[in-house]
C-alpha positions as CSV (number, residue, x, y, z in Angstrom):
1,M,0.2,-0.1,0.1
2,T,1.4,3.4,-1.0
3,P,2.1,5.6,2.2
4,K,-0.4,8.4,2.6
5,L,0.8,12.0,1.9
6,E,2.0,13.6,5.0
7,V,1.2,17.5,5.6
8,A,2.3,19.8,8.4
9,F,0.3,22.6,9.8
10,V,1.9,25.7,11.1
11,S,-0.3,27.9,13.4
12,T,-1.4,28.6,16.8
13,F,-3.2,25.7,18.4
14,P,-5.4,24.7,21.3
15,P,-5.0,25.1,24.3
16,R,-3.8,28.6,23.2
17,Q,-6.9,30.8,23.3
18,C,-7.3,32.4,19.9
19,G,-9.3,32.1,16.8
20,L,-6.6,30.8,14.5
21,A,-5.8,28.1,17.0
22,T,-9.5,27.0,17.0
23,F,-9.7,27.4,13.1
24,T,-6.5,25.1,12.7
25,A,-7.8,22.5,15.2
26,D,-11.2,22.3,13.4
27,L,-9.5,22.2,10.0
28,T,-7.1,19.4,10.8
29,Q,-9.6,17.3,12.4
30,A,-11.9,17.6,9.4
31,I,-9.1,16.8,7.0
32,D,-8.2,13.7,9.1
33,T,-11.9,12.5,9.1
34,W,-11.5,12.1,5.3
35,Q,-8.7,9.6,5.8
36,R,-7.2,10.6,2.4
37,L,-3.8,11.9,3.9
38,A,-1.6,10.9,6.9
39,P,-2.7,12.1,10.2
40,S,-2.1,15.9,10.6
41,L,1.1,17.0,12.0
42,V,1.1,20.5,13.6
43,L,3.9,22.8,14.5
44,A,2.4,25.2,17.3
45,V,3.4,28.9,17.5
46,T,4.0,29.5,21.1
47,R,4.6,32.7,23.1
48,R,8.0,32.8,25.0
49,G,7.2,31.6,28.6
50,Q,3.9,29.8,27.7
51,H,4.0,26.0,28.9
52,L,1.0,24.6,27.1
53,R,0.0,20.9,27.1
54,Y,-0.6,20.4,23.5
55,P,-2.4,17.1,22.1
56,P,-0.1,14.4,20.5
57,Q,-0.5,15.7,16.9
58,V,1.8,18.8,17.9
59,K,5.3,17.6,17.1
60,G,7.1,20.9,17.8
61,E,6.7,24.5,18.7
62,I,7.8,27.7,17.3
63,I,8.7,30.2,19.9
64,Q,7.0,33.3,18.6
65,E,9.5,35.8,19.9
66,E,12.8,33.8,18.8
67,R,14.0,34.0,15.4
68,A,16.3,31.1,15.7
69,S,13.2,29.0,16.6
70,Y,11.6,29.5,13.0
71,V,15.1,28.4,11.5
72,Q,14.9,25.2,13.6
73,A,11.3,24.5,12.7
74,A,12.3,24.8,8.9
75,N,15.1,22.2,9.5
76,F,12.9,20.0,11.2
77,L,10.3,19.8,8.4
78,N,13.3,19.4,5.8
79,R,14.4,16.5,7.6
80,S,10.7,15.0,7.9
81,K,8.7,12.9,5.5
82,V,6.3,16.0,5.2
83,E,5.6,16.7,1.7
84,V,3.4,19.9,2.1
85,V,3.2,22.7,4.6
86,V,-0.1,24.5,5.4
87,L,0.5,27.8,7.1
88,Q,-2.0,29.8,8.8
89,H,-1.1,33.6,8.7
90,E,-2.1,36.7,11.0
91,F,0.3,39.5,11.4
92,G,0.0,39.2,15.2
93,I,1.1,35.5,15.8
94,F,4.6,35.8,14.5
95,G,7.7,37.7,15.9
96,G,9.6,40.6,14.6
97,T,8.3,43.8,12.7
98,N,4.8,42.9,11.6
99,G,5.7,39.1,12.1
100,N,8.6,39.2,9.7
101,Y,10.5,36.4,11.5
102,L,8.3,34.0,9.5
103,L,10.6,34.8,6.6
104,S,13.2,33.0,8.4
105,F,11.2,29.9,8.5
106,L,9.9,30.2,4.7
107,S,13.6,31.1,3.4
108,N,15.0,27.9,4.9
109,L,12.3,25.5,4.2
110,R,12.5,23.3,1.3
111,K,8.9,22.0,1.2
112,P,6.1,23.6,-0.9
113,V,3.8,25.8,1.3
114,I,0.1,26.7,1.1
115,T,-0.6,30.0,3.0
116,T,-3.9,30.9,4.2
117,F,-4.2,34.7,4.8
118,H,-6.7,35.4,7.6
119,T,-6.0,39.3,7.1
120,V,-5.7,40.8,3.8
121,L,-5.5,44.7,4.1
122,P,-6.5,46.7,1.0
123,E,-4.7,49.8,2.7
124,V,-1.5,48.9,3.9
125,D,2.1,50.2,4.8
126,P,5.0,49.5,2.6
127,H,6.6,46.9,5.0
128,R,3.6,45.0,5.3
129,K,2.9,45.0,1.9
130,A,6.3,43.8,1.0
131,L,6.0,41.0,3.7
132,V,2.8,39.7,2.2
133,Q,4.2,39.8,-1.2
134,E,7.3,37.9,-0.1
135,I,5.1,35.2,1.7
136,A,3.1,34.8,-1.3
137,A,6.3,34.4,-3.4
138,H,7.6,31.6,-1.2
139,S,4.2,29.9,-1.4
140,A,3.1,27.4,-4.1
141,A,-0.7,28.5,-3.3
142,V,-2.4,30.9,-1.3
143,V,-5.9,30.6,0.4
144,V,-8.4,33.5,1.2
145,L,-11.7,33.2,2.8
146,A,-13.5,35.6,0.6
147,H,-13.7,36.7,-3.0
148,K,-12.7,40.2,-2.0
149,G,-9.6,38.8,-0.6
150,K,-8.5,37.4,-3.9
151,E,-9.5,40.9,-5.5
152,I,-7.1,42.8,-3.1
153,L,-4.2,40.2,-3.4
154,T,-4.4,40.5,-7.1
155,H,-4.7,44.3,-7.5
156,V,-2.8,45.6,-4.4
157,Y,-0.4,43.0,-3.8
158,R,0.1,42.0,-7.5
159,V,0.0,38.3,-6.5
160,A,-0.8,36.1,-9.7
161,P,-4.6,35.4,-9.7
162,A,-3.9,31.7,-10.6
163,K,-1.9,31.1,-7.3
164,I,-5.0,32.3,-5.2
165,H,-7.9,30.1,-4.1
166,I,-11.0,30.9,-2.1
167,I,-11.9,28.5,0.5
168,H,-14.6,29.6,3.0
169,H,-14.0,29.5,6.8
170,G,-15.6,26.3,7.9
171,V,-18.4,25.7,10.1
172,P,-19.1,22.5,12.2
173,V,-22.0,20.3,11.4
174,L,-23.7,19.5,14.7
175,S,-27.3,18.3,15.5
176,L,-28.6,20.9,17.8
177,P,-31.8,21.1,19.8
178,P,-34.4,23.7,18.5
179,A,-34.0,27.3,19.8
180,E,-37.1,27.1,21.9
181,V,-36.0,24.1,23.7
182,L,-32.4,25.6,24.7
183,K,-34.4,28.8,25.7
184,Q,-36.5,26.9,28.1
185,R,-33.2,25.0,29.4
186,F,-31.7,28.5,30.1
187,G,-34.8,30.1,31.5
188,W,-35.0,32.5,28.6
189,A,-38.2,31.0,27.1
190,D,-40.0,34.3,26.9
191,R,-37.0,36.5,25.9
192,Q,-35.7,37.8,22.4
193,L,-32.1,37.1,22.2
194,L,-29.3,39.5,20.8
195,C,-25.7,38.0,20.8
196,T,-22.2,39.3,20.0
197,F,-19.3,36.7,20.5
198,G,-15.6,36.9,20.5
199,L,-12.5,37.7,22.4
200,L,-13.3,41.1,23.7
201,H,-11.4,44.2,22.7
202,P,-12.2,47.7,21.7
203,G,-12.4,47.0,17.9
204,K,-15.8,45.0,18.6
205,G,-17.8,48.2,18.8
206,I,-20.1,46.8,21.5
207,E,-20.5,50.3,23.0
208,Y,-22.5,51.2,20.0
209,A,-24.6,48.1,20.3
210,L,-25.4,49.1,24.0
211,Q,-26.1,52.8,23.0
212,A,-28.7,51.3,20.3
213,L,-30.6,49.5,23.0
214,P,-32.6,52.0,25.1
215,P,-35.2,52.9,22.2
216,V,-35.4,49.1,21.5
217,V,-36.2,47.9,24.9
218,Q,-39.0,50.4,25.4
219,N,-40.9,48.4,23.0
220,H,-39.3,44.8,23.8
221,P,-38.5,45.0,27.6
222,R,-37.8,41.2,27.6
223,L,-35.1,41.6,25.0
224,L,-31.5,40.2,26.2
225,Y,-28.3,41.0,24.7
226,L,-25.7,38.6,25.4
227,I,-22.0,39.5,25.2
228,L,-19.9,36.3,25.0
229,G,-16.3,35.8,25.5
230,Q,-13.4,36.8,27.8
231,T,-11.2,39.8,26.9
232,H,-8.6,39.1,24.2
233,P,-5.3,38.0,26.0
234,E,-3.3,40.6,24.2
235,V,-5.6,43.4,25.3
236,Q,-5.7,42.0,28.8
237,R,-1.9,41.8,29.0
238,R,-1.4,45.4,28.0
239,H,-4.6,47.1,29.4
240,G,-6.2,44.7,31.7
241,E,-10.1,44.8,31.8
242,A,-10.4,48.6,31.0
243,Y,-12.5,48.0,28.1
244,R,-14.8,45.6,29.8
245,E,-15.2,47.9,32.9
246,Q,-16.2,50.8,30.5
247,L,-18.8,48.5,28.9
248,H,-20.3,47.7,32.4
249,Q,-20.4,51.3,33.4
250,L,-22.3,52.1,30.1
251,V,-24.9,49.5,30.8
252,S,-25.3,51.0,34.3
253,A,-25.5,54.6,32.8
254,L,-28.0,53.4,30.2
255,R,-30.0,51.4,32.8
256,L,-29.7,48.3,30.9
257,E,-28.8,45.9,33.7
258,A,-31.9,43.9,33.1
259,N,-31.3,43.7,29.2
260,V,-27.5,42.9,29.0
261,L,-25.6,39.7,30.2
262,F,-21.8,39.3,30.1
263,V,-20.5,35.9,30.0
264,N,-16.8,36.4,30.7
265,R,-15.0,33.4,29.8
266,Y,-13.5,31.4,26.8
267,L,-16.4,29.4,25.5
268,S,-15.8,25.8,23.9
269,Q,-17.1,25.6,20.4
270,E,-20.2,23.5,21.7
271,E,-21.0,26.1,24.3
272,L,-20.7,28.8,21.6
273,L,-22.9,27.0,19.1
274,I,-25.6,26.5,21.7
275,Y,-25.5,30.3,22.5
276,L,-25.9,31.0,18.8
277,Q,-28.5,28.4,18.3
278,M,-30.8,30.2,20.8
279,T,-30.0,33.8,19.3
280,D,-32.7,35.6,17.4
281,I,-30.3,38.3,16.2
282,Y,-26.7,38.1,15.8
283,L,-24.7,41.6,16.0
284,T,-21.2,42.3,14.6
285,P,-20.9,46.0,15.2
286,Y,-17.2,45.7,14.5
287,L,-15.3,48.9,13.7
288,E,-12.4,47.6,11.4
289,P,-13.5,48.2,7.7
290,Q,-10.8,46.0,6.4
291,Q,-11.6,42.9,8.4
292,I,-11.8,40.1,5.8
293,S,-12.8,37.2,7.9
294,S,-15.0,36.4,10.9
295,G,-15.6,32.9,12.2
296,T,-18.4,33.8,14.4
297,L,-20.2,35.6,11.6
298,A,-19.7,32.4,9.5
299,Y,-21.0,30.2,12.2
300,A,-24.3,32.6,12.5
301,I,-24.7,32.4,9.0
302,C,-24.6,28.7,8.7
303,L,-27.2,28.4,11.7
304,G,-29.5,30.6,9.7
305,K,-29.4,33.7,12.1
306,T,-30.8,37.0,11.4
307,V,-27.6,39.1,11.2
308,I,-27.2,42.8,11.6
309,S,-23.6,44.1,11.1
310,T,-21.3,46.9,10.2
311,P,-20.0,46.8,6.8
312,Y,-16.6,45.5,7.1
313,L,-15.3,43.6,4.0
314,Y,-16.3,40.0,5.1
315,A,-19.7,41.2,6.3
316,Q,-20.3,43.0,2.7
317,E,-19.6,39.7,1.0
318,M,-21.2,37.2,3.3
319,L,-24.5,39.3,3.9
320,A,-25.0,40.2,0.3
321,G,-28.3,39.2,-1.5
322,G,-30.6,39.5,1.3
323,R,-28.6,37.5,3.9
324,G,-28.4,40.1,6.5
325,V,-28.6,43.9,7.3
326,L,-25.7,46.2,7.0
327,V,-25.5,49.7,9.1
328,P,-22.9,52.1,9.1
329,F,-19.8,52.0,11.3
330,A,-19.9,53.4,14.9
331,D,-23.7,54.6,14.4
332,A,-25.8,53.7,17.1
333,A,-28.9,55.4,15.9
334,S,-28.8,53.3,12.8
335,L,-28.1,50.1,14.4
336,S,-31.1,50.9,16.8
337,L,-33.3,51.6,14.0
338,A,-32.2,48.2,12.1
339,L,-32.9,46.3,15.3
340,Q,-36.4,47.7,15.6
341,E,-37.3,47.1,12.0
342,V,-36.2,43.5,12.2
343,L,-37.8,42.9,15.6
344,A,-41.2,44.3,14.2
345,D,-41.1,42.1,10.9
346,P,-40.6,38.4,12.0
347,V,-41.3,37.5,8.5
348,K,-38.6,39.4,7.1
349,A,-36.1,38.4,9.8
350,R,-37.0,34.7,9.1
351,E,-36.3,35.3,5.3
352,L,-33.0,36.9,6.2
353,G,-32.0,33.8,8.2
354,D,-33.3,31.2,5.5
355,N,-31.2,33.0,2.9
356,A,-28.2,33.0,5.2
357,R,-28.5,29.3,6.0
358,A,-28.9,28.2,2.1
359,F,-25.7,30.1,1.4
360,G,-24.0,28.8,4.5
361,R,-24.2,25.1,3.2
362,Q,-21.1,25.5,1.4
363,M,-19.1,26.2,4.4
364,T,-19.4,23.2,6.4
365,W,-16.2,21.8,7.6
366,P,-16.3,18.4,5.6
367,R,-16.5,20.7,2.4
368,V,-13.7,23.0,3.5
369,A,-11.5,20.2,4.4
370,K,-12.0,18.5,1.1
371,A,-11.2,21.8,-0.7
372,Y,-8.0,21.8,1.3
373,I,-7.2,18.3,0.5
374,D,-7.9,18.9,-3.2
375,L,-5.5,21.9,-3.3
376,I,-2.8,19.9,-1.2
377,L,-2.8,17.2,-3.9
378,Q,-2.7,19.8,-6.6
379,V,0.3,21.3,-5.1
380,V,2.0,18.0,-4.9
381,A,1.2,17.3,-8.5
382,M,2.8,20.7,-9.5
383,G,6.1,19.3,-8.4
384,E,8.9,21.6,-7.2
385,Q,8.0,25.1,-5.7
386,A,8.4,27.9,-8.3
387,P,11.3,30.4,-7.4
388,P,10.0,33.6,-5.8
389,E,8.6,36.1,-8.3
390,V,8.8,39.1,-6.0
391,G,12.3,40.7,-5.5
392,G,11.7,43.1,-2.5
393,R,12.4,41.9,1.0
394,A,10.4,42.9,4.1
395,T,13.2,43.4,6.7
396,S,12.9,44.4,10.4
């Protein structure tokens, strides 16, 4: 029997608490379920001083702040039987200026690389632009999570369109009880639930959602807004709980104590999906216009939730075609009006959710994993990685 192809994944990984870690754990599990490749091998990006108990599939660590660790990781993979490396990229998880230590890994690696860009900035400084170009040049293929990402990589970064592949953010396939059953279990049977989920930081724009609520609760006094998730570890390390405390103070000032609930902890995926299943309206009032991916928005779409969002790039694409409602950034009055309109028209709300669910069928993890497997096999078939086509270097 021919040995199965060995693939290594480079990313953060649980128990490190970040969205990219969860994404990579879900992706590797979904790929392994197909049993077309050898069991996934992971090199986990770890902060210096962290001592995490990784699962057996993690065969090594890259110490985020140590350039030499990137070279060691590349040499480890060069000596291994791994035939393809799948890299998950966010600027913030690699060391050096804008994460440029990653280039030490890529320039020493002798295996073809597939890079998934989870952030693609349309307006970018020269250093980060050169960095993305060089990462793409070292990659046999790159993946983005939305069509807008391909457009930006092509026109802003001059990456060859043939190298860019669009694979959606995956969403788990679970059999969940009906929302009414779960609401009964939580004691919320008579309440309309709004929800925002994610690691808390000022870019979430939750203050505008809170400011939007007073006119809404006048007509819907049993409405409950769930703010789910702990403070982002980096924000907590630098600023403590200042943002969360500001939100609590705003809740008090607006007299919304009976209508807002903070769940201040890192939720498992199963817990998150249960909360989302109960949700009537999912809010993403985010403030970063250039955001090109959102796992929680992907989850809400696949569960057929009514979504109201600011028009960041990913939301524009995912909620087009009657799949959600977009409101201006940092505009509590518009958000309040949108909430009141959706709550007053259950037929319209149901239509938005049905459209979202139909679109989300292509985003389940089995389909996403198959797309990655097909791309991995395609890269192997391409043979040796082409030499870099971009000459500039992004140095520290």
